[in-house]
Backbone as numpy.savetxt, mean C-alpha at the origin, in Angstrom:
# Nx Ny Nz CAx CAy CAz Cx Cy Cz
-16.07 -6.30 2.07 -14.73 -6.13 1.42 -13.87 -5.49 2.66
-12.58 -6.25 2.78 -11.80 -5.75 3.55 -10.83 -4.72 3.05
-10.52 -3.76 4.02 -9.37 -2.76 3.50 -8.17 -2.99 2.88
-7.86 -4.24 3.48 -6.65 -4.67 2.87 -5.76 -5.46 3.99
-4.99 -6.28 3.81 -3.64 -7.10 4.58 -2.60 -7.15 4.25
-1.63 -7.77 5.07 -0.34 -7.64 4.68 0.41 -9.06 5.37
1.47 -9.48 4.89 2.01 -10.31 5.42 2.66 -10.04 6.83
2.72 -11.18 7.89 3.44 -10.77 9.09 4.70 -10.54 8.92
5.31 -10.57 7.79 6.91 -10.22 7.65 7.24 -8.84 8.04
5.87 -8.08 7.77 5.96 -6.55 8.11 5.80 -6.44 9.56
5.43 -7.17 10.25 5.52 -7.04 11.77 7.01 -7.48 12.19
7.66 -8.13 11.68 9.05 -8.37 12.04 9.94 -7.03 11.55
9.55 -6.40 10.84 10.29 -5.05 10.62 9.72 -4.18 11.60
8.58 -4.13 12.19 7.98 -3.20 13.04 8.98 -3.57 14.49
9.17 -4.87 14.66 9.85 -5.65 15.91 11.33 -5.06 15.69
11.84 -5.19 14.47 13.57 -4.60 14.43 13.47 -3.29 14.66
12.58 -2.36 14.19 12.75 -0.99 14.72 12.58 -1.00 15.96
11.65 -1.43 16.72 11.52 -1.26 18.22 12.82 -1.77 18.86
13.32 -2.78 18.58 14.68 -3.34 19.01 15.76 -2.50 18.74
15.71 -1.79 17.87 16.74 -0.52 17.37 16.85 0.43 18.48
15.65 0.57 18.66 15.31 1.90 19.93 15.53 1.19 21.09
15.70 -0.10 21.55 15.92 -0.49 22.88 14.52 -0.92 23.49
13.50 -1.12 22.86 12.26 -1.66 23.38 11.96 -2.93 23.01
11.34 -3.45 24.19 10.55 -4.77 23.91 9.33 -4.71 23.57
8.59 -5.32 22.54 7.30 -4.92 22.00 6.49 -6.21 22.45
6.84 -7.22 23.43 6.04 -8.55 23.69 4.43 -7.99 24.13
4.51 -6.74 24.83 3.23 -6.43 25.52 2.01 -5.91 24.37
2.99 -5.15 23.42 2.18 -4.74 22.33 1.66 -5.98 21.37
2.48 -7.08 21.31 2.04 -8.20 20.38 0.94 -8.81 21.18
1.02 -8.96 22.26 -0.16 -9.71 23.15 -1.51 -8.86 23.09
-1.14 -7.45 23.11 -2.48 -6.59 23.27 -3.14 -6.89 21.63
-2.45 -7.09 20.57 -2.82 -7.27 19.38 -3.32 -8.71 18.99
-3.02 -9.74 19.84 -3.24 -11.10 19.94 -2.41 -11.84 18.74
-0.95 -11.36 18.60 -0.07 -11.93 17.77 0.92 -12.69 18.67
0.76 -14.01 18.20 1.67 -14.85 18.94 2.80 -15.21 18.07
3.94 -15.88 18.84 5.19 -16.27 17.98 4.76 -17.14 17.00
3.79 -18.06 17.31 3.47 -18.95 16.11 2.80 -18.48 14.88
2.07 -17.45 15.05 1.51 -16.72 14.05 2.42 -15.90 13.26
3.35 -15.33 13.96 4.53 -14.51 13.45 5.42 -15.42 12.47
5.42 -16.65 12.58 6.41 -17.79 11.94 5.86 -18.36 10.84
4.34 -17.99 10.49 3.67 -18.79 9.59 3.92 -18.08 8.41
4.14 -18.78 7.14 4.33 -17.94 5.85 2.89 -17.49 5.35
1.86 -18.24 5.89 0.81 -17.58 5.37 -0.12 -16.54 6.27
0.31 -16.37 7.27 -0.44 -15.63 8.32 0.04 -14.09 7.83
-1.35 -13.41 7.77 -1.43 -11.93 7.56 -2.14 -11.38 8.71
-1.99 -9.79 8.61 -2.85 -9.09 9.53 -3.68 -8.06 8.68
-4.55 -7.41 9.29 -5.29 -6.42 8.37 -4.72 -5.10 8.51
-4.88 -4.39 7.43 -4.24 -3.00 7.21 -4.54 -2.15 8.60
-5.64 -2.35 9.21 -6.27 -1.78 10.40 -5.66 -1.97 11.65
-5.44 -3.19 11.71 -4.57 -3.82 12.77 -3.09 -3.06 12.77
-2.49 -3.14 11.45 -1.24 -2.88 11.59 -1.06 -1.53 11.57
-1.75 -0.50 11.36 -1.80 0.68 11.73 -1.85 1.13 13.09
-2.90 0.36 13.73 -2.90 0.33 15.23 -1.72 0.01 16.14
-1.30 -0.96 15.57 -0.02 -1.56 16.15 1.22 -0.64 16.03
1.33 -0.11 14.90 2.49 0.97 14.54 2.26 2.16 15.37
1.00 2.63 15.73 0.84 3.58 16.41 1.05 3.43 18.06
0.78 2.31 18.29 1.23 1.74 19.75 2.75 1.80 19.96
3.34 1.40 19.12 4.99 1.44 18.93 5.39 2.92 19.17
4.72 3.62 18.14 5.14 5.03 18.07 4.83 5.60 19.54
4.00 5.38 20.32 3.54 5.93 21.65 4.52 5.28 22.74
4.74 4.26 22.60 5.49 3.43 23.50 6.85 4.02 23.48
7.55 4.29 22.39 8.71 4.62 22.00 8.94 6.21 21.98
8.03 7.02 21.85 8.05 8.21 21.81 8.75 8.73 20.71
8.61 7.89 19.49 9.29 8.31 18.25 8.56 8.49 16.91
8.02 9.73 16.75 7.07 10.01 15.66 7.64 9.71 14.31
8.96 9.71 14.09 9.72 9.14 12.96 9.78 7.73 12.86
8.95 6.95 13.52 9.00 5.63 13.60 8.87 4.70 12.20
8.33 5.33 11.32 8.40 4.70 9.92 9.50 4.91 9.31
10.24 6.07 9.43 11.54 6.12 8.90 12.42 5.37 9.37
12.53 4.80 10.61 13.26 3.80 11.14 13.05 2.55 10.64
11.67 2.24 10.46 11.34 0.92 9.96 11.95 0.60 8.57
11.88 1.97 7.73 12.69 1.68 6.50 14.06 1.42 6.49
14.71 2.10 7.22 16.06 1.89 7.50 16.63 0.39 7.80
15.71 -0.41 8.49 16.24 -1.40 9.14 15.40 -2.58 8.15
14.56 -2.13 7.10 13.90 -2.98 6.08 15.11 -3.71 5.16
14.89 -5.18 4.90 15.71 -6.10 4.30 15.00 -6.72 2.95
15.73 -7.07 1.99 14.71 -7.64 0.85 13.84 -8.73 1.20
14.63 -9.75 2.25 13.84 -10.88 2.45 12.54 -10.95 3.54
12.47 -9.47 4.06 11.10 -9.34 4.77 9.98 -8.88 3.90
10.44 -8.66 2.60 9.16 -8.41 1.58 8.94 -9.39 0.82
9.30 -10.66 1.12 8.74 -11.85 0.53 9.22 -12.07 -0.87
8.52 -12.75 -1.76 8.84 -13.01 -3.12 9.57 -11.62 -3.83
8.62 -10.48 -3.68 9.00 -9.32 -4.14 10.48 -8.95 -3.80
10.92 -9.11 -2.52 12.17 -8.63 -2.00 13.21 -9.81 -2.68
13.07 -10.87 -2.42 13.94 -11.89 -3.00 14.08 -11.86 -4.50
13.22 -11.85 -5.08 13.36 -11.43 -6.55 14.14 -10.34 -6.93
13.84 -9.08 -6.28 14.56 -7.86 -6.61 16.19 -8.00 -6.19
16.31 -8.68 -5.23 17.71 -9.00 -4.61 18.58 -9.63 -5.44
17.97 -10.34 -6.23 18.71 -11.54 -7.27 18.77 -10.70 -8.58
17.94 -9.63 -8.84 17.93 -9.03 -10.14 19.17 -8.53 -10.72
19.32 -8.37 -12.03 20.45 -7.95 -12.86 20.89 -6.65 -12.53
19.95 -5.54 -12.19 20.39 -4.21 -12.35 19.22 -3.49 -11.38
19.24 -2.33 -10.92 18.50 -1.44 -10.17 16.98 -1.34 -10.82
16.89 -1.22 -12.13 15.82 -0.99 -12.93 15.03 -2.26 -12.74
15.65 -3.32 -13.11 14.88 -4.57 -12.80 14.37 -4.92 -11.50
15.22 -4.76 -10.62 14.88 -5.03 -9.20 13.61 -3.96 -8.74
13.57 -2.86 -9.18 12.45 -1.95 -8.66 11.15 -2.59 -9.41
11.22 -2.85 -10.80 10.05 -3.44 -11.44 9.54 -4.81 -10.61
10.50 -5.52 -10.33 10.11 -6.89 -9.62 9.63 -6.42 -8.23
9.91 -5.58 -7.52 9.54 -5.14 -6.22 8.02 -4.60 -6.28
7.57 -4.01 -7.43 6.37 -3.46 -7.57 5.28 -4.58 -8.17
5.90 -5.55 -9.23 5.07 -6.37 -9.64 4.61 -7.25 -8.91
5.46 -7.83 -7.88 5.14 -9.09 -6.90 4.67 -8.40 -5.43
4.49 -6.89 -5.16 4.20 -6.59 -4.04 2.72 -7.27 -3.59
1.98 -7.35 -4.47 0.69 -7.85 -4.10 0.68 -9.16 -3.50
1.62 -9.85 -3.58 1.72 -11.24 -2.80 2.19 -11.01 -1.50
2.30 -10.07 -1.06 2.83 -9.71 0.11 2.06 -8.48 1.01
1.32 -7.61 0.41 0.60 -6.89 0.72 -0.49 -6.19 -0.18
-1.56 -5.96 0.13 -2.68 -5.60 -0.59 -3.55 -4.50 0.15
-3.94 -3.59 -0.64 -4.74 -2.34 0.05 -5.66 -1.98 -1.05
-6.93 -1.78 -0.55 -8.01 -1.46 -1.39 -7.90 -0.23 -2.24
-7.10 0.89 -1.60 -6.77 2.12 -1.88 -5.58 2.20 -3.23
-5.06 0.79 -3.58 -4.30 1.07 -4.64 -2.98 0.14 -4.66
-2.29 0.24 -5.78 -1.18 -0.61 -5.75 0.01 0.37 -6.22
1.07 0.12 -5.82 2.56 0.78 -6.01 2.65 0.77 -7.45
3.48 1.81 -7.98 3.71 1.91 -9.73 4.96 2.02 -9.71
5.75 1.66 -10.91 6.99 1.74 -11.45 6.95 2.25 -12.85
7.71 3.22 -13.15 7.93 3.90 -14.62 6.41 3.86 -15.29
5.71 4.41 -14.46 4.34 4.74 -15.07 4.00 6.43 -14.66
3.09 7.14 -15.42 2.86 8.40 -14.93 2.41 8.57 -13.68
2.74 9.55 -13.04 2.52 9.86 -11.59 0.65 10.13 -11.49
0.02 9.51 -10.83 -1.34 9.35 -10.59 -1.90 10.78 -10.39
-2.66 11.25 -11.06 -3.16 12.54 -11.10 -2.17 13.81 -11.50
-1.01 13.50 -11.95 -0.31 14.47 -12.53 -0.11 14.35 -13.94
-0.30 15.56 -14.71 -0.32 15.40 -16.06 1.21 15.60 -16.51
2.21 15.86 -15.85 3.51 15.62 -16.36 4.17 14.38 -16.41
4.14 13.96 -17.56 4.67 12.57 -18.09 5.80 12.43 -18.78
6.47 13.59 -18.66 7.87 13.50 -19.48 8.87 12.60 -19.14
8.87 12.41 -17.77 9.99 11.60 -17.34 9.33 10.40 -16.54
9.45 9.30 -17.24 8.44 8.02 -16.73 9.62 7.07 -15.95
10.65 7.01 -16.57 11.61 6.11 -15.92 12.29 6.64 -14.56
12.31 5.57 -13.77 12.99 5.61 -12.53 11.94 6.19 -11.33
10.75 6.36 -11.63 9.93 6.68 -10.66 9.21 5.70 -10.16
9.29 5.48 -8.62 8.72 4.52 -7.71 7.42 5.22 -6.98
6.29 4.90 -7.20 5.31 5.73 -6.63 4.33 4.80 -5.77
4.30 5.37 -4.71 3.06 4.65 -3.50 1.86 5.28 -3.60
0.62 4.67 -3.54 -0.46 5.03 -3.58 -0.80 6.14 -2.48
-1.73 6.94 -2.62 -2.15 7.92 -1.58 -3.00 7.19 -0.49
-2.66 7.56 0.82 -3.63 7.05 2.03 -4.14 8.04 2.75
-4.49 9.15 1.97 -4.95 10.38 2.65 -6.47 9.86 2.99
-6.91 10.76 4.04 -6.42 11.72 4.80 -5.41 11.31 5.78
-4.54 12.05 6.35 -3.30 11.51 7.25 -3.68 11.74 8.67
-3.25 11.17 9.45 -3.53 11.35 10.89 -2.46 10.39 11.50
-2.51 10.44 13.08 -1.42 9.85 13.86 -1.26 8.36 13.56
-1.90 7.85 12.70 -1.94 6.24 12.59 -1.58 5.87 11.23
-1.31 6.87 10.48 -0.83 6.59 9.01 0.16 7.22 8.13
0.92 8.32 9.05 1.95 8.78 8.53 3.03 7.85 8.37
3.25 6.97 9.54 4.43 5.85 9.33 4.45 5.04 8.40
3.02 4.75 7.77 3.00 3.63 6.63 3.75 4.28 5.44
3.55 5.75 5.07 4.09 6.05 3.88 5.70 6.23 4.07
6.05 6.84 5.45 7.37 7.12 5.70 8.04 5.55 5.78
7.41 4.52 6.13 8.04 3.15 5.90 8.60 2.48 4.74
7.47 2.93 3.71 7.63 2.48 2.46 8.61 3.25 1.63
8.56 4.47 1.75 9.50 5.17 0.86 10.98 4.82 1.57
10.99 5.10 2.64 12.44 4.82 3.54 12.77 3.20 3.25
11.64 2.30 3.04 12.11 1.16 2.95 12.90 0.95 1.25
12.10 1.34 0.32 12.80 1.41 -1.13 13.91 1.83 -1.32
14.10 3.27 -0.36 15.53 3.80 -0.58 16.58 3.17 0.00
16.40 2.40 1.39 17.21 1.32 1.77 17.64 0.21 1.02
16.64 -0.16 0.36 16.80 -1.55 -0.61 17.59 -1.29 -1.71
17.36 -0.19 -2.28 18.14 0.20 -3.58 19.52 0.44 -3.08
19.55 1.14 -2.21 20.84 1.56 -1.68 21.91 0.44 -1.28
21.02 -0.44 -0.68 21.73 -1.60 -0.21 22.07 -2.60 -1.58
21.26 -2.76 -2.43 21.55 -3.43 -3.59 22.82 -3.06 -4.42
22.74 -1.70 -4.67 23.88 -1.34 -5.45 24.93 -0.77 -4.73
24.84 -0.76 -3.40 26.26 -0.54 -2.39 26.54 0.90 -2.44
25.69 1.69 -2.72 26.06 3.19 -3.18 24.76 4.18 -2.45
25.03 5.23 -1.93 24.22 6.18 -1.23 23.57 7.46 -2.24
24.09 7.27 -3.58 23.67 8.40 -4.39 23.04 7.82 -5.70
22.04 6.90 -5.27 20.98 6.60 -6.46 19.97 7.19 -6.74
19.58 7.94 -5.47 18.19 8.52 -5.64 18.25 9.97 -5.54
17.42 10.52 -6.75 17.78 12.07 -6.90 16.83 12.69 -5.78
15.54 12.27 -5.50 14.83 12.96 -4.65 13.65 12.13 -4.25
12.96 12.38 -3.03 11.80 11.65 -2.41 10.73 12.64 -1.97
9.33 12.32 -2.35 8.36 13.22 -2.49 7.36 12.62 -1.59
6.90 13.54 -0.58 5.49 12.95 0.30 4.57 14.00 -0.26
3.20 13.17 -0.25 1.87 14.30 -0.49 1.46 15.07 0.65
1.90 14.74 2.01 1.40 15.43 2.92 2.60 16.66 3.29
1.85 17.69 4.00 2.78 18.58 4.45 4.14 18.18 5.59
5.15 19.06 5.73 6.32 18.41 6.37 5.74 18.11 7.93
6.09 17.12 8.42 5.53 16.84 9.96 6.28 17.55 10.64
6.13 17.58 12.00 7.02 18.11 13.19 8.56 17.74 13.14
8.61 16.33 12.86 9.90 15.95 12.63 10.53 15.85 11.32
10.44 17.07 10.65 10.92 17.23 9.30 12.23 17.21 9.21
13.10 17.29 10.19 14.64 17.24 10.26 15.13 15.92 10.06
14.36 15.04 10.60 14.77 13.46 10.60 14.95 12.99 9.23
14.13 13.50 8.36 14.16 13.25 6.82 15.52 13.37 6.31
16.08 14.23 6.88 17.70 14.58 6.23 18.65 13.73 6.66
18.38 13.13 7.68 19.15 12.15 8.41 19.14 10.79 7.80
17.83 10.45 7.29 17.66 9.34 6.81 17.98 9.11 5.16
17.62 10.31 4.50 17.79 10.41 2.99 18.81 11.27 2.65
20.02 10.77 1.61 20.88 11.53 1.29 20.64 11.92 -0.16
19.47 12.86 -0.13 18.87 13.24 -1.52 17.78 14.47 -0.91
17.32 15.18 -2.00 16.16 16.09 -1.73 15.17 15.50 -1.40
14.37 16.41 -0.25 13.25 15.76 0.30 12.08 16.90 0.19
11.03 16.53 -0.28 9.89 17.54 -0.73 8.70 16.99 -0.21
7.75 17.98 0.29 6.50 17.57 1.05 5.51 18.38 0.23
4.40 18.13 0.37 3.15 18.71 -0.29 3.27 18.41 -1.64
3.65 17.46 -2.28 3.54 16.83 -3.42 2.45 16.18 -4.12
2.08 16.20 -5.10 1.04 15.40 -5.84 0.94 14.12 -5.47
2.19 13.43 -5.11 2.06 11.91 -4.89 3.03 11.74 -3.86
3.15 10.42 -3.43 4.36 9.66 -2.64 5.24 9.07 -3.47
6.39 9.35 -3.87 7.17 8.84 -4.71 8.58 9.01 -4.47
9.50 8.15 -4.98 11.00 8.69 -5.21 11.45 8.66 -6.53
12.40 9.16 -6.91 12.84 9.22 -8.21 14.45 8.87 -8.10
14.61 7.88 -8.96 16.08 7.26 -9.07 16.76 7.98 -10.27
17.97 8.26 -10.21 18.76 9.00 -10.98 18.88 7.91 -12.49
18.71 8.39 -13.47 18.88 7.57 -14.63 19.93 6.73 -14.86
21.06 7.22 -14.45 22.38 6.49 -14.65 22.29 5.46 -13.78
21.69 5.61 -12.53 21.56 4.35 -11.65 20.73 3.38 -11.96
19.93 3.41 -12.86 19.12 2.27 -13.26 19.81 1.06 -13.82
20.79 1.59 -14.45 21.68 0.25 -14.94 22.78 -0.17 -14.07
22.95 0.31 -12.88 23.90 -0.16 -11.91 23.49 -1.79 -11.44
24.77 -2.32 -11.57 24.38 -3.91 -11.14 24.00 -4.04 -9.67
23.16 -5.10 -9.42 22.84 -5.44 -8.02 23.83 -6.44 -7.57
24.29 -6.14 -6.19 25.36 -6.89 -5.75 25.29 -8.26 -5.92
23.79 -8.80 -5.60 23.60 -10.16 -5.24 22.97 -10.81 -6.52
23.33 -10.06 -7.87 22.67 -10.73 -9.08 22.75 -12.10 -9.01
21.85 -12.66 -9.53 21.95 -14.34 -9.87 20.92 -14.78 -10.90
20.94 -14.67 -12.22 20.06 -14.92 -13.18 19.14 -16.15 -12.72
19.98 -17.32 -12.15 19.21 -18.58 -12.46 18.57 -18.52 -11.14
18.85 -17.91 -9.87 17.93 -18.03 -8.90 16.58 -16.73 -9.14
16.91 -15.85 -9.87 15.86 -14.72 -10.13 14.95 -15.53 -11.07
15.18 -16.25 -12.13 14.31 -17.03 -12.79 13.50 -17.88 -12.04
14.32 -18.76 -11.26 13.43 -19.65 -10.44 12.48 -18.99 -9.33
12.96 -17.97 -8.69 12.11 -17.24 -7.80 10.82 -16.82 -8.67
11.02 -16.09 -9.86 10.00 -15.76 -10.59 8.95 -16.49 -11.26
9.49 -17.69 -11.44 8.29 -18.97 -11.81 7.64 -19.14 -10.62
8.03 -19.36 -9.42 7.10 -19.57 -8.31 6.35 -18.58 -8.12
6.73 -17.32 -8.24 5.99 -15.98 -7.74 4.95 -15.86 -9.14
5.22 -16.30 -10.04 4.10 -16.08 -11.24 2.99 -17.06 -10.86
3.44 -18.21 -10.62 2.31 -19.42 -10.07 1.58 -18.81 -9.01
1.95 -17.97 -8.17 1.34 -17.66 -6.91 0.51 -16.30 -7.28
0.89 -15.59 -8.26 0.16 -14.42 -8.76 -1.11 -14.97 -9.56
-0.94 -16.01 -10.37 -1.84 -16.58 -11.19 -3.07 -17.16 -10.22
-2.60 -17.93 -9.18 -3.62 -18.33 -8.03 -4.32 -17.37 -7.52
-3.64 -16.26 -7.15 -4.41 -14.98 -6.64 -5.41 -14.47 -7.77
-5.19 -14.38 -8.82 -6.08 -13.97 -9.90 -7.37 -14.85 -9.97
-6.91 -16.12 -10.40 -7.98 -17.06 -10.30 -8.85 -17.17 -9.12
-8.31 -16.81 -8.05 -9.25 -17.03 -6.91 -10.31 -15.91 -6.79
-10.32 -15.11 -7.65 -11.32 -13.87 -7.68 -12.37 -14.04 -8.90
-13.61 -14.09 -8.47 -14.75 -14.16 -9.69 -14.59 -12.73 -10.41
-15.27 -12.45 -11.41 -15.27 -11.43 -12.08 -15.54 -10.03 -11.54
-16.93 -10.41 -10.71 -17.31 -9.08 -9.99 -16.27 -8.77 -8.93
-15.58 -9.55 -8.22 -14.60 -9.04 -7.38 -13.45 -8.35 -8.02
-12.97 -8.87 -9.13 -12.09 -8.24 -9.83 -12.45 -6.68 -10.13
-13.53 -6.38 -10.64 -14.12 -5.03 -10.82 -14.27 -4.45 -9.78
-14.49 -5.04 -8.65 -14.89 -4.22 -7.40 -13.52 -3.86 -6.89
-12.57 -4.64 -7.07 -11.14 -4.13 -6.72 -10.43 -3.14 -7.46
-10.94 -3.07 -8.89 -10.50 -1.88 -9.67 -11.28 -0.53 -9.29
-12.57 -0.97 -8.80 -13.33 0.51 -8.29 -12.51 1.00 -7.10
-12.27 0.20 -6.04 -11.71 0.65 -4.97 -10.89 2.00 -4.99
-9.70 1.93 -5.77 -8.71 2.89 -5.75 -9.20 4.04 -6.49
-10.14 3.95 -7.43 -10.65 5.18 -8.23 -11.81 5.94 -7.51
-12.23 5.55 -6.21 -13.21 6.23 -5.67 -13.04 7.60 -4.91
-11.74 7.94 -4.71 -11.31 8.97 -3.87 -12.00 10.28 -4.65
-13.23 10.84 -3.80 -13.64 12.35 -4.21 -14.52 12.13 -5.58
-14.53 10.81 -6.25 -15.26 10.81 -7.30 -16.32 9.46 -7.44
-17.11 9.32 -8.49 -17.60 8.00 -8.81 -17.22 7.57 -9.92
-16.41 6.56 -10.14 -15.85 6.08 -11.24 -16.61 5.55 -12.30
-16.68 5.76 -13.52 -17.51 5.51 -14.41 -17.35 4.03 -14.88
-18.01 3.42 -15.53 -17.93 1.88 -16.18 -16.54 2.09 -17.17
-16.44 2.94 -17.70 -15.36 3.28 -18.85 -14.06 3.38 -17.96
-13.82 4.13 -17.10 -12.69 4.31 -16.47 -12.21 2.90 -15.69
-13.38 2.21 -15.03 -12.80 0.90 -14.45 -12.49 -0.29 -15.63
-12.97 -0.23 -16.81 -12.57 -1.13 -17.76 -11.45 -0.71 -18.30
-10.77 0.71 -18.31 -9.62 1.05 -18.67 -8.61 0.48 -17.66
-9.11 0.40 -16.38 -7.96 -0.18 -15.41 -7.63 -1.55 -15.70
-9.04 -2.22 -15.92 -8.80 -3.59 -16.05 -8.34 -4.05 -17.38
-8.04 -3.03 -18.46 -7.60 -3.29 -19.78 -8.75 -4.10 -20.45
-9.85 -3.91 -20.26 -11.15 -4.72 -21.24 -12.01 -3.77 -21.60
-12.57 -3.99 -22.65 -13.53 -3.04 -23.25 -14.62 -2.92 -22.37
-15.21 -1.62 -22.29 -16.55 -1.55 -21.17 -17.47 -2.56 -21.72
-17.87 -2.79 -22.86 -19.01 -3.55 -23.11 -18.79 -4.95 -22.70
-17.37 -5.56 -22.66 -17.01 -7.01 -22.04 -17.29 -6.93 -20.64
-16.76 -5.90 -19.89 -17.17 -5.63 -18.48 -18.59 -5.79 -18.39
-19.44 -4.96 -18.89 -20.92 -5.05 -18.79 -21.61 -6.31 -18.87
-20.93 -7.13 -20.05 -21.62 -8.33 -20.36 -21.33 -9.46 -19.42
-19.77 -9.41 -19.02 -19.41 -10.52 -18.06 -20.21 -10.30 -16.71
-20.24 -9.01 -16.18 -20.96 -8.84 -15.12 -22.49 -9.21 -15.06
-23.25 -9.35 -16.13 -24.57 -9.57 -16.46 -24.66 -11.04 -16.30
-23.50 -12.02 -16.97 -23.29 -13.22 -17.00 -23.24 -13.73 -15.51
-22.73 -12.96 -14.60 -22.56 -13.28 -13.17 -23.82 -12.91 -12.34
-24.81 -12.46 -13.06 -26.10 -12.04 -12.52 -25.97 -10.64 -11.75
-25.05 -9.90 -12.18 -24.88 -8.64 -11.49 -24.75 -7.42 -12.57
-24.59 -6.00 -12.15 -24.51 -5.09 -13.14 -23.39 -4.23 -12.73
-22.90 -3.16 -13.45 -21.81 -2.18 -12.82 -22.34 -1.58 -11.73
-23.79 -0.85 -11.88 -24.00 -0.13 -10.65 -24.20 -0.82 -9.36
-24.69 -2.15 -9.60 -24.84 -3.07 -8.59 -23.69 -3.36 -7.72
-22.54 -3.63 -8.78 -21.25 -3.81 -8.19 -20.43 -2.67 -7.31
-20.89 -1.52 -7.91 -20.44 -0.23 -7.31 -21.13 -0.08 -6.03
-22.24 -0.03 -5.87 -23.11 -0.17 -4.44 -22.16 -1.12 -3.68
-22.44 -2.23 -3.93 -21.78 -3.48 -3.09 -20.34 -3.03 -2.45
-19.75 -2.33 -3.51 -18.10 -2.03 -3.08 -18.12 -1.10 -1.97
-18.93 -0.01 -2.46 -19.09 1.14 -1.49 -19.68 0.64 -0.11
-20.86 -0.08 -0.12 -21.13 -0.77 1.13 -20.28 -1.32 2.14
-19.59 -2.32 1.57 -18.52 -3.13 2.13 -17.53 -2.31 2.69
-16.94 -1.17 1.79 -15.85 -0.44 2.40 -16.30 0.40 3.52
-17.45 1.00 3.45 -18.12 1.70 4.25 -18.36 0.98 5.54
-18.70 0.15 5.38 -18.91 -0.74 7.02 -17.16 -1.10 7.62
-16.43 -1.19 6.63 -15.08 -1.55 7.02 -14.49 -0.16 7.66
-14.63 0.84 7.11 -14.00 2.15 7.43 -14.72 2.54 8.69
-16.11 2.19 8.85 -16.79 2.56 9.91 -16.27 1.69 11.23
-15.94 0.47 11.07 -15.78 -0.44 12.17 -14.22 -0.41 12.66
-13.42 -0.18 11.51 -12.12 -0.50 11.51 -11.09 0.80 11.67
-11.72 1.95 11.54 -10.92 3.10 11.59 -11.63 4.17 12.34
-10.72 5.56 12.53 -11.20 6.38 13.43 -11.76 7.62 12.48
-11.79 7.38 10.84 -12.01 8.37 10.02 -13.36 9.02 10.59
-13.41 10.23 10.18 -14.67 10.81 10.37 -15.62 10.51 9.26
-16.93 10.98 9.32 -17.83 10.34 8.31 -17.75 11.34 7.02
-17.49 12.48 7.20 -16.97 13.39 5.97 -15.64 12.78 5.34
-14.90 12.32 6.04 -13.50 11.69 5.25 -13.89 10.28 4.72
-14.78 9.63 5.21 -15.42 8.42 4.52 -16.01 8.58 3.25
-16.90 9.60 3.41 -17.77 10.07 2.33 -16.85 10.27 1.06
-15.77 11.20 1.29 -14.85 11.37 0.31 -14.27 10.30 -0.31
-13.66 9.29 0.81 -13.12 8.08 0.21 -13.94 7.25 -0.77
-15.35 7.00 -0.38 -16.22 6.58 -1.02 -17.01 7.10 -2.35
-16.27 8.40 -2.92 -16.85 9.10 -3.85 -18.04 9.82 -3.81
-18.79 10.04 -2.70 -19.70 10.69 -2.42 -19.73 12.04 -2.32
-20.77 12.99 -2.92 -20.56 14.29 -3.06 -20.50 15.13 -1.68
-21.26 14.50 -0.81 -21.40 15.18 0.46 -21.52 13.98 1.64
-21.17 14.42 3.09 -21.51 13.51 4.15 -22.88 13.30 4.17
-23.71 14.03 3.75 -25.25 13.90 3.90 -25.57 12.73 2.77
-25.06 12.74 1.64 -25.38 11.89 0.86 -24.98 10.42 1.16
-23.86 10.38 1.84 -23.13 9.23 2.13 -24.05 8.49 3.53
-24.56 9.44 4.44 -25.24 8.87 5.50 -26.62 8.39 4.94
-27.16 8.83 3.98 -28.30 8.37 3.45 -28.34 7.15 2.72
-27.19 6.96 2.12 -26.86 5.53 1.41 -26.54 4.63 2.41
-25.85 4.94 3.59 -25.41 3.85 4.50 -26.77 3.47 5.43
-27.47 4.46 5.48 -28.99 4.08 6.04 -29.69 3.19 5.59
-29.57 3.32 4.14 -30.27 2.47 3.22 -29.94 1.24 2.90
-28.50 1.15 3.15 -27.77 0.04 3.18 -27.88 -1.15 4.60
-27.92 -0.58 5.37 -27.88 -1.06 6.68 -29.14 -0.82 7.47
-29.89 0.04 7.45 -31.03 0.40 8.12 -30.75 1.26 9.52
-29.44 1.76 9.63 -29.13 2.68 10.75 -28.25 3.73 10.21
-27.97 4.59 10.90 -27.20 5.77 10.52 -25.71 5.17 10.84
-24.69 5.83 10.09 -23.08 5.39 10.21 -22.70 5.59 11.65
-23.24 6.88 12.16 -22.45 7.19 13.56 -23.22 6.03 14.56
-24.33 5.70 14.58 -25.02 4.63 15.52 -24.48 3.17 15.16
-24.15 3.05 13.90 -23.63 1.65 13.57 -22.13 1.58 14.11
-21.35 2.85 14.05 -20.31 2.65 14.71 -20.24 2.50 16.03
-21.26 3.18 16.98 -21.37 2.73 18.28 -21.74 1.53 18.69
-22.39 0.66 17.94 -23.04 -0.77 18.17 -21.85 -1.69 17.73
-21.02 -1.21 17.06 -19.95 -2.27 16.39 -18.46 -1.62 17.21
């Protein structure tokens, strides 16, 4: 199982940010085997791991730790595929945000989770205010390779909402789950609102009055047409997965620090637990087998494609300790995770 991938349209945002800083990124593209032909293909995608390494290379070359904030600032709706185009033609800000999140998976998929809108904050018992919250999933633990990802997503949403309503006062606050980085002051340059760190989630809050503000490029006929095509693509995406793969994808975001139960996964799928159990049996599998396969495939991806420590990987896969993870990994592959990393 891959950690995730995204459209090469996100690479265009990276290149736009580098251009804004006055840097040519051709050498970086060459290093990561990205050609002009591949960057112009509507179906081309890059792995999450490659994207993070590429972003880190740009940060090092430009000496700009706040590179993700700049990426957000130069983001435009058309660079987010169907999600961005549908948002751009929506009637109002609330509808635009709903569309950005609904169709995000067509342009970006991550095993760690999906963005949410107007839903309770993950892991937060405060559910009194649901409207106007755009939430990006956690990608902790944070390091030099992934701060920019969260910065770019939150700043990108801020930029698009600001652009759609042509006002800079739509956002009440932006929140980040990581502690304030060394470039903390840069956030006040990019956001015209309260900025909070060490929060329970990564999210922004849209002012309630701003949700009904009209989008400058609103066009109902175009919006309906685009949604028709996008819904077809979503259906194809779902039909392309067998049931075990759907269960596996539901397990992934729930693994952090815990071993998700069948009941919890069934709740995510909006299917009764007994139905999940029966369908897996029909596919010649079981919940425990699916859980083990998901963990094994993710473990191999984390070992081969990231620099995460074994302790961090153990946590991300829901193991109680690094030792328990190492035993399981050796049982799966025949070698210890550290040795496997060296060999690959």
